[in-house]
C-alpha positions in Angstrom: -16.5 -15.2 5.8 -17.8 -15.4 2.2 -18.6 -19.0 1.1 -16.2 -19.1 -1.8 -13.3 -18.1 0.4 -13.9 -21.3 2.5 -14.3 -23.4 -0.6 -11.0 -22.1 -2.0 -9.2 -22.9 1.3 -10.7 -26.4 1.5 -10.2 -27.6 -2.1 -7.5 -30.2 -2.8 -4.2 -28.9 -4.1 -4.8 -30.1 -7.7 -8.3 -28.6 -7.9 -7.0 -25.4 -6.2 -4.3 -25.1 -8.8 -6.8 -25.5 -11.7 -9.0 -22.9 -10.0 -6.2 -20.4 -9.7 -5.2 -21.0 -13.4 -8.8 -20.4 -14.4 -8.9 -17.2 -12.4 -5.7 -16.0 -14.0 -7.2 -16.7 -17.4 -10.2 -14.6 -16.7 -10.0 -11.1 -18.1 -8.6 -8.7 -15.5 -8.2 -5.0 -15.8 -5.7 -3.2 -13.5 -7.0 0.0 -12.0 -5.4 2.6 -9.7 -7.4 4.1 -6.8 -6.1 7.5 -5.9 -7.3 9.2 -2.6 -7.8 12.9 -3.0 -7.6 14.3 0.6 -8.5 17.8 -0.4 -11.8 17.0 -2.0 -13.0 13.9 -0.2 -12.9 11.5 -3.1 -11.1 8.6 -4.9 -10.2 8.8 -8.5 -10.5 5.5 -10.3 -7.9 5.2 -13.2 -8.0 2.6 -15.9 -4.4 1.5 -16.4 -5.3 0.4 -19.9 -6.3 3.9 -21.0 -4.6 5.9 -18.3 -7.7 7.9 -17.8 -10.0 8.6 -14.8 -13.1 6.5 -15.4 -14.9 7.3 -12.1 -14.8 9.5 -9.0 -16.1 8.1 -5.7 -17.2 10.4 -2.9 -15.9 9.4 0.5 -15.9 10.7 4.0 -13.7 13.6 4.9 -9.9 13.6 4.0 -9.3 10.1 2.5 -5.7 9.0 2.7 -4.9 5.2 3.0 -5.8 2.5 0.5 -6.1 -1.3 0.9 -7.4 -3.6 -1.9 -9.1 -7.0 -1.7 -8.8 -8.4 -5.3 -10.6 -11.6 -4.3 -13.8 -10.0 -2.9 -13.4 -6.9 -5.2 -13.5 -4.5 -2.2 -11.6 -1.3 -1.7 -10.9 0.1 1.8 -10.1 3.8 2.3 -9.1 5.5 5.5 -10.7 8.9 6.1 -8.4 10.7 8.5 -10.8 13.6 9.4 -13.9 11.6 8.8 -12.7 9.1 11.4 -13.9 6.2 9.4 -13.1 3.5 6.8 -15.1 3.6 3.5 -15.8 0.2 2.1 -16.2 0.4 -1.7 -17.4 -2.2 -4.2 -14.8 -2.1 -7.0 -17.2 -3.4 -9.7 -19.8 -0.6 -9.1 -17.5 2.1 -7.6 -20.0 2.6 -4.9 -19.5 3.0 -1.1 -21.3 0.0 0.4 -20.3 0.4 4.0 -18.6 2.8 6.4 -16.7 1.7 9.5 -17.0 4.3 12.2 -13.9 4.8 14.4 -12.9 6.7 17.5 -9.5 7.5 15.9 -8.1 9.3 12.9 -6.9 6.5 10.6 -4.1 6.8 8.1 -2.3 3.5 7.4 -4.4 0.5 6.6 -3.7 -3.0 5.1 -5.4 -6.4 4.6 -4.5 -9.9 5.5 -3.7 -12.3 2.6 -7.3 -13.7 2.7 -8.9 -10.3 3.0 -10.7 -11.5 6.1 -8.8 -9.1 8.4 -8.3 -5.3 8.1 -5.5 -3.7 10.0 -5.7 0.0 10.9 -2.8 2.0 12.4 -3.9 4.0 15.4 -1.4 6.9 15.1 -2.3 8.7 18.4 -2.6 5.7 20.7 0.4 3.6 19.5 -1.5 0.5 18.5 -2.9 -1.4 15.6 -6.6 -2.2 15.4 -7.8 -5.4 13.7 -11.3 -5.7 12.1 -13.2 -8.7 10.8 -14.1 -7.7 7.2 -17.2 -10.0 7.1 -18.8 -8.3 10.1 -16.9 -5.0 10.0 -16.3 -5.2 13.8 -13.1 -4.8 15.8 -11.7 -8.0 17.0 -8.3 -7.0 18.5 -5.9 -4.3 19.3 -2.1 -4.7 19.5 0.2 -2.3 21.3 3.0 -1.2 18.9 5.7 1.6 18.7 5.0 5.3 18.6 2.9 6.8 15.8 2.4 3.7 13.6 2.0 4.6 9.9 2.7 2.3 6.9 1.9 -1.4 7.2 2.4 -4.5 5.1 1.8 -8.3 5.5 4.5 -10.9 4.7 4.2 -13.0 1.6 3.1 -16.1 3.6 0.5 -14.0 5.5 1.7 -14.8 9.0 3.4 -11.5 9.9 2.4 -7.9 9.9 5.2 -5.2 9.6 4.4 -1.7 11.0 6.6 1.4 10.5 6.6 3.3 13.7 7.4 6.9 12.8 8.2 8.4 16.2 10.1 5.4 17.7 12.3 4.9 14.6 11.6 1.2 14.3 9.5 -1.4 12.5 7.2 -3.5 14.7 6.8 -7.2 13.9 3.4 -8.6 14.8 2.5 -12.3 14.7 -1.0 -12.2 13.2 -2.2 -15.5 14.6 -1.3 -14.7 18.2 -2.0 -11.0 17.8 1.2 -10.2 19.6 4.2 -8.0 19.0 7.2 -10.3 18.6 10.1 -8.1 17.5 11.2 -4.5 16.8 13.7 -3.6 14.1 15.6 -0.3 14.4 15.8 1.7 11.2 16.4 5.3 10.3 14.7 8.5 11.5 10.9 8.7 11.0 10.0 5.6 9.1 6.8 6.0 7.2 6.1 4.2 3.9 6.8 0.5 3.8 6.6 -2.2 1.1 7.4 -5.9 0.7 9.7 -6.6 -2.2 8.6 -8.6 -5.2 10.9 -11.4 -4.1 8.9 -11.7 -0.8 12.1 -11.8 1.1 13.0 -8.1 1.5 11.2 -5.4 3.3 11.7 -1.7 2.3 11.2 1.0 4.8 11.4 4.8 3.9 13.1 6.9 6.5 11.7 10.4 6.0 14.1 12.4 8.2 17.2 10.4 7.3 16.6 10.6 3.5 17.2 6.9 3.2 15.6 3.5 2.7 16.2 0.5 5.0 16.4 -2.9 3.4 15.3 -5.6 5.8 15.9 -9.3 5.5 12.5 -10.7 6.5 13.9 -14.2 7.2 16.1 -12.8 10.0 14.4 -9.4 10.7 17.6 -7.5 10.4 18.6 -4.4 8.3 21.0 -5.5 5.6 21.5 -2.1 3.9 20.6 1.5 4.2 20.4 3.4 0.9 20.5 7.2 0.5 17.7 8.6 -1.7 16.3 12.1 -2.3 15.0 14.7 0.1 12.1 13.7 2.4 11.3 10.3 0.9 7.7 9.1 1.6 6.6 5.8 0.0 8.2 2.9 -1.8 7.2 0.0 -4.1 9.1 -2.6 -6.1 8.7 -4.3 -9.5 7.5 -7.9 -9.8 10.8 -9.7 -9.2 12.1 -7.2 -6.7 15.1 -6.2 -8.8 14.1 -2.5 -8.7 12.6 -0.4 -5.9 11.0 3.0 -6.5 10.9 5.7 -3.8 9.0 9.0 -3.9 11.0 12.1 -2.7 8.5 14.7 -1.6 11.1 17.4 -1.1 12.7 17.0 -4.5 9.7 16.1 -6.7 11.5 13.0 -7.9 11.4 9.2 -7.8 14.6 7.3 -6.9 15.1 4.0 -8.7 17.2 1.5 -6.7 19.0 -1.5 -8.1 18.3 -3.9 -5.2 21.2 -6.2 -6.1 23.9 -3.5 -6.0 21.8 -1.6 -3.4 22.4 1.7 -5.2 20.3 4.4 -6.8 20.6 4.0 -10.6 18.2 6.7 -11.7 16.4 9.8 -10.5 13.2 10.7 -12.3 11.5 14.1 -12.1 7.7 13.8 -11.5 4.8 16.0 -10.6 4.9 18.1 -7.4 5.2 16.6 -4.0 5.0 12.9 -4.9 3.6 10.6 -2.1 1.9 7.3 -2.9 3.6 5.0 -5.5 2.7 1.6 -7.0 3.9 -0.8 -9.7 1.7 -2.0 -12.6 3.0 -5.4 -13.6 0.8 -5.8 -16.6 2.2 -2.7 -18.4 5.5 -2.4 -16.6 4.7 1.1 -15.4 5.0 3.0 -12.1 2.3 5.3 -10.9 2.9 8.2 -8.5 0.3 10.3 -6.7 1.3 14.0 -6.5 -0.2 16.1 -3.7 0.8 19.5 -5.1 -0.1 19.1 -8.7 -3.3 17.1 -8.2 -2.2 14.4 -10.6 -0.6 11.0 -11.1 2.7 10.7 -12.9 3.2 7.7 -15.2 6.7 6.2 -15.4 7.9 3.7 -18.0 9.8 1.2 -15.9 11.8 0.0 -18.8 13.3 3.4 -19.6 12.9 5.1 -16.2 11.3 8.1 -17.9 8.1 9.9 -17.0 5.7 9.3 -20.0 2.6 11.0 -18.8 0.5 12.8 -16.2 -3.1 12.0 -15.3 -5.2 14.8 -13.7 -6.9 13.6 -10.5 -8.5 15.5 -7.5 -7.2 17.9 -5.0 -4.2 16.8 -2.8 -3.8 13.2 -4.2 -2.0 10.9 -1.7 -2.8 7.2 -2.3 -1.0 5.9 0.8 -0.7 2.1 0.5 -0.9 -0.4 -2.4 -3.4 1.3 -4.6 -3.4 -0.8 -7.7 -6.0 -3.6 -8.0 -7.6 -5.8 -10.6 -11.2 -5.9 -11.8 -12.1 -9.3 -13.0 -14.7 -9.5 -15.7 
């Protein structure tokens, strides 16, 4: 574990608060990291200029993205390369490669960044790696065909969308045990924690819907119809809006999370998959597989305001927006 991680955890509350304030005051530039499965690369987009500023070569068929803003590290799952690329976000260089026996898709990090979770689609389990040593430290049996994953706000729980068992697995991270399963719609895939930290959003691909889960009770409190073949979901900062990509309709559904209804449908580039919210500029970014581009949506008007060319077959599965601290 890096030394400064230990220091941050051991500092008194007042000092820690001052440190966090200082970190927030430091200049931070948001960037989007878009995996291009068809050309084995990641497009790095400055969200200040909305332009690609770098292209990083990865192993074969990159898909999933996980970002450690503290350590400034980017993790990319390479489904055909059977590996995880570890990228230095400041230099945009691959600094390590974790070799796997599986074909990884969904990945995510613990709150500290010290643990990397990898969904093992074919063996119905989640693998856990220590990011300081890049070695596997655990495996947890889960539902069938685990895909999207997200960690709870407090960092104690890992939620896993199990596509072929139509449920969400709940893993206690400390004990490394499956503690619950939540039934949702058919073929859950993309998953995201709401900006309020209390609500989990799960995209049901075959049901054309999104399940809203109360994370305090682990129960579904609403099922909201969206567009054809939804894929991924994200929310704005306060969780009042959720945004869902519909791959079969080339649209994004905007959900008012209070009324639990779709309030807008936004046309975007072809076959939209990954989606993320940029809090600094109040914009939504959508990776489009078919058009090799990222659509830019103004979250205030719910209108597409631009399109950024990327690489072949852009996917960006996971939370793909991070911050570079200067």
